[in-house]
N, C-alpha and C positions, 0 to 999 in steps of 0.2 A: 544652554535651558533656552525652553521656548517662553516667549512673552507672550503676554495676552492678546496684541494685536497681530501675531502671528497664529494664535490659534481664529481668531478672528477673521483672518486672509483665507484662512482654509476650511471654513464653513460658509457654506450655499443653502437656499432658498431650495427645496425640492422643485418647485415649481412658483411662477411668477403668481401670487395671488394678492386679493384685493386685500386690504388691510394688513398686509404681510403674514395672516395668518386665512388658511383656509375657514371659512365659516366664521369667524370672528376676529377679531381686532387684537391686533399685538398685545397682550398682558392681560385678553379677556379673562373672565371666569370660566373655569375648565376648560381652557384652550389647549392646544399643544404648536409648538414649533417644529415645523418638519426641516431637520438640517442634513445635509449630504456632508459627508465627512470625507473628503480626498485622500486617498492612500496614497502614497510614494513616498519610497526610503528614501528618494534623492532632495525631496523637500521641494521639485521643481513645480509638479503640477500642475495645474491648469490656469495658467497665465489669467487670460480674458476672465473666466470666472471668481478669480482670485482679487482682480483689479474692479467687476463690480458688484462684487461684496462690500468689499472696504469701501467701494464709493456712497454704496446702499448705507451701511451705517453713520459714513459720518455724516451725509446729506439727509439723513433722518432722525431726529432727538428722539421721536418717539421709540423708535427700534432698537437705537443705542438705551436708553433708561430703562426699555424693558429687557435688553441681555445682562443690563447689569442691576439691576434690581434684584430682590430676595425672590419673588416669584421665576425671575428671569433664571437664577441657579439653582431653583428647580425642577425646571423643564424637563419634559421627559425628550430624550433624542430619539428618533426615531429613522434610521439608514439604511437605505433599498441596497439590494444584493443584484450586481451584476458581475460581470464578466473581472471589472478594476475596482470592485468596490464590495468591502463586507457590511451583511446586516450584523449593527448593533443596536441593542435595546438595554440602558442604562437609567439609572437616576442620576445626575449629578447635583449631591445634594452638599458639596462644601464649594467654598469657594478657590480651593486647592485645585480638586480635582479640572472643576471646568474653564478655569483660567490657564493654568500652566500645562493640562494635559500631562500630567509628569509621565514619564519615559516607565515604559518597565523594564527594570534591569534582571538579566537572569543571575538567578544567585549561584556562585562558582562551586559546584560539591568538590571540595580539597577530599582526597580518599586518604581516610584518615585511619582506618581498617588498621593497621600495623599498631597504631598509636593504643588504641583501644584494646587490640589483644595484649598489649604490653602492659598495660596496666591491669587488665581483666586478669591474667597470667598471677600479674606480681600480688593482687593482693589475696587471690586463696594462698600460694605459696607461702607469703608473710602471716598470715593466719594460722596455716600448718606449724611455722617453724616458732612461733608463739605460744604456739601450744605446748612444744617440745621443750622450748628452754623455760616455760614457766614451770613444768613438772621438775624438770632439774632443780632449778632454784629453790622449790620448795623442798627438796631432799639434799639438798648440799648447802644453801645459805650464801652463795658463794656471790664476791661483790662483784666480778669482772661477770659472771653469768648475771646478776642482776641487771648492769647495763645492758648486756645483752636483751634480756626483757622487754625493758624500757624502749630498746633500740626499735624493736620489734613492733610493740604497741604505737610508736611514732610512726614507723613506716605503712604499717594496718591503714591508721589513720589519714595518712598521706596519702596514701593510693585512692582511699575512698573519696579525698576530696578530689582528688585528681579525674576521677572517673566522674564524679559530678559535675567538674568544669570542661569534660569534653561533653559529656549529656547538653548541656544548657548553653555552650558555644553552638550548638546547631539550630538552634530556634530563628526561625525566619525574622527579617524585620519587621519592625512594627512602625505606626504614628511615634512613638517616646523615644526610638531607639531604630532609624533612618536607614544606620550602615550596620546593622545587624546586632547580633552578641558574640560575636567571634573572640571577642578580648577577653571573654567570660574566662577562658581554658590560661588566660596569663594570670588574671587574679586568683586563682584558685591553685595557681600554682606557686601563685607569692604567698598566700596563706600558709600550703603544704611547707613551702620553703621557710615560713616565720616558725611553723609547727616544728618542723627537724631540729631547727637553732635553740629554740626554746625546752621543748620536751628530750626532744634526745639528747643533742648534745650538753646543754645546761644540764637539768639532770644527773645523767651519766658524769659528770667534771665533778660538780657538788658532791654525790654519792663514792665518788674514789677518792674526795679529797678526805671527808670526814671519818674515812677508815683507814688514812694511810697509819695512825699511830696506834689504833685499837684491832687491829686486822689477826686473824688468827687463818690457819688452815683450812681451806673447804672440805668437808666431809663428801665421802662417795664421788671422787673424784673422776672414778670410771664412768658415772652415770652422764656426767659434765662432758668427757671426752667423748662419751657417743653421740649425745645430744648435739654437739659440737660438730660432729664427720657427717652426721642425718642433716643437720642444717644447712651446712656446706653445700652439699649436694643439691639440695632443694634450692637456695637462693641462687646457685650457681647457673643452675637449670632456668630459671627467674632472667639471671642475668643476660644469659646467651640468646633468650627471646627478645628483651631488651636493645640488646645491640643488633640482633636483627632488623628490630625495628628502627632504629636509630640510619643504617646504612638505608632501607628504602626510604627512607625521609630525606636524607642524603643524594640518592639517584633523582629523586622527585624534582627535586631543587634544584640539582645539576652542581652539587658542591661535592668538596671532600668531606669524609666523615669528621675531622679536625676543624672544619670550616665551619659546618652544621650544629656541633656538638657549640662551637662559641656564636652563631650568627644564622641557626637555623630559625624556621618563623613559627615551627611547631616547638615549645617547650616541654611536651608533655612525654616521648618516647626518650630525651635526654632526663629528663627529670626520674624516670623509674629507671635508666642507666646508671644515672650516679649513686642514686639511692641503693641497687642492689650492690652496686661496686663497691660502696661503703659497708654493708652490710656483709659482702663474702670478707672483703679487707679485714673489718673487724669480729669475724669468727678467725681466721688467723693469729689475729692479734690474742683474742680470747683462748686459742691453744696453745700459743707461745707460753703467755703468763703463767696458763695451770702447770704447763711444764717442767718452766722454771720453778714454779712452787715445790714440785713432787723431788725437782732433782736435788734443787738446792736447800728445801726446809724451810726458805725464807718465805711467810706469808705476803711479804711486803708487795710483790709480785704483779700479787692480785689485784689492790685498787692503784697504782701505777697502770696496769693495763685497762682498768676500767678510762683514768683520766686520756690514756692515748686516745681510745675507742671515743670517749668526748671530743675531744681535739676532732677528729678526723670529721666527727659528724658536722661541727663546726665549720668545718672550712665548706665539706660539701653545699652546706646550707647560706653561706655568703655567695658563693658562685651560683645558687639557684635564683637569691634572692636578688641580686645585682643584674643576672640577665633577663627576668621577668620586668623587674624593673626600667630598664630602657626599651622594654616590648609595650610597657605601660603610659611612660612619657611621650612616646610618639618617637618612632625610631621610622629612620625611611628607607625606602626600598633599597635592594641591592644595587651597586653602584652602575654595574653593567647593564640592567633594566631602564635606568636612569637615563644612561648616557645613550640608548639605544632611541628612546624616545625622544631625549632633545636635539638628535641625529636628524632622525625623521622632521621636526618642527623645523630646524633650521634649513633643509632642502625643501619645503615644502613653498612653491609658487607665491600661494597667497601670504606670506608670512614674512616679514620683513624685519621683526624682531623679538627677544623674548624677555619677560622681565620675572621678575617671583617665581620662580618654578618651583615648588614643595613637591614631597611624596610621603606618604605616612604608610603603615604597615597598619592594616585594620583586622587581621588576622592571619591564620595562617595559609600564605599563597597566597594572601588576598592585600590591593593597596587601593589608594586614593590618589589621584594626581591633580593637581592645579597649574592654571599658568595664565597670565596676564601675556597677550600676544597684541603686539603692536602689527596689525593686517596691512597689505598692500590691498590702496583702493581701487589702483586702475584693475589689478587682478582682479577683483573681487567682481567690479562693473562689467570687463569683460567676459570672466564666466557666467555671470548672469545672461549678458547680451547673448551669448553665444548659447544657451539654453530657450532663450525666450524669442529671439529676434531680433534685428533691430529695427526694423525698416517700422513695425508698429508704432515705438517712441519715437521714431525720426518725424512719421506723420502727425505724431499727435502734437510735437513741438512746432510743424512747419503750419499746423492749422491755427493752432495758439496765436504765433506769429502775425498768420495772412490778418487775422480779426482786431491786431493792433487792441486787445484788451488784456490790460495787464492780470484781472482777476481771472482769466482762463488759463494763462501763462502761467499763474503761481498754482493755480489748479492743479495743472498738468507736471510740473515740477513737484510738489506737494505726493502728486501718485509716484511720479519717480523715484522720489526720495525715500517714500515708503517702502518701494520694493527693493529700492538697495538694501535698505534696514533687512529686510527678509534675506535677500542674497547674502548677507554677513550672517544671518544666524545659521544660514544653508550651509555655509565654510564652517562654521563653526561644529554643528552637527557634523558634518564629514570629516573633519582632524579627532574628533571626541569618537567616530566608530571607526577609523581607522587606527587611534592610539591604541585603544581595546582589543583588536585583531593584534596588530604587532606584539602587544604584552597582555595574554588573554587572563594573566591575573589584577590586571588594575581592571575593578568594577564600578569605580566613578571616577568621570573625568568631571573637573568643571574648567571651561576657557571662558576669560572674562576676555573683551577687546580693550586695550588700553593707548592712553591718547599720549605720545612722547614729547607733546608739546605742553611745558606749565602754564596753565591759564593764569597764574597768579601774578605772572612776569608781565 
């Protein structure tokens, strides 16, 4: 992260002007402070300019006070345009924007069109199937068909919840949710699974148990068989679309289909596939129950089929609840990606040791990574001096030593220490950038400098 002083070290007065502002004193009414923002991805910028501005801020309490004041926070930044700089005009209205200069995080667009297609297909198929089943139940009064009607209602409602979760998860990050809304799809998938468990499984089992000893052979079984066959074809088509969606999702994440079902980052297509699979299986159970009633003349097979369908839905619901629960609690990213990042950090010359490395899935295909690093101070300083040149600092130290003035030496040491801290920040920025290039799904990287020496000892 950029520190306040690192921002100051990269802001320069456009030209030396009397009173630190052209035509007006610093902080004067109606005045504006003209600043030049050095744009350099490597953060090695203009060393002399950085140093001169840092010294200017330290040596002038009036300027420092203005920059820290509420009027300074609202100052208008006007930056010139030339070959190496970009013209920017904007109002810095909050301390967060002015001091931290928050990085512009590119939002990684996850290709979830396959999930959207699976949900939309399932939504319409479930509506058609519900209409058919309801019509048959109205004429046959079959308990197992009633179970299938409830199942279809639950499926339709659950697909609507999944569709809403997909839509809401695409919202851009804002001040209240800086990491975005990607976990919305986990929330709504969990609610959908709870709906399957309560409305689908619970109601179906209760309906079957209540009619175990009072069941009668359902009338118009021919209509029931016709609708079950039609529903089987419709649900089967939806299941095929969902399976293709799962295959595409697994290919995107480099997983096998089995691993993706259990550990994939997008629960939506898996939820659709399992629900459609349960629907197709439930229809087969319903057909078998009606055939058993027709052949044996014993109506008890009808409510038994209802209970079996309810238990099937319960197992699907428990699987989906567990899967989304892990995602919401905060699951780590895949071991392969984690090992890749840790191997990179351990082999970087500026890193001596790693502490408290953690990761979290914040959405389908997007992660957050944090680590505390014991930096190799010698390497950090050597890298800094290679970029800036050793002679300038050696000259300043020699001159301060010749003068025999402790305050002059202390001033040079303070300036040098400040630049070394800036160099450490540059190393942090470099590592963050290279980690995101190594694993593109890592959207947020938080690296902290760690002191391995316990100061309490």
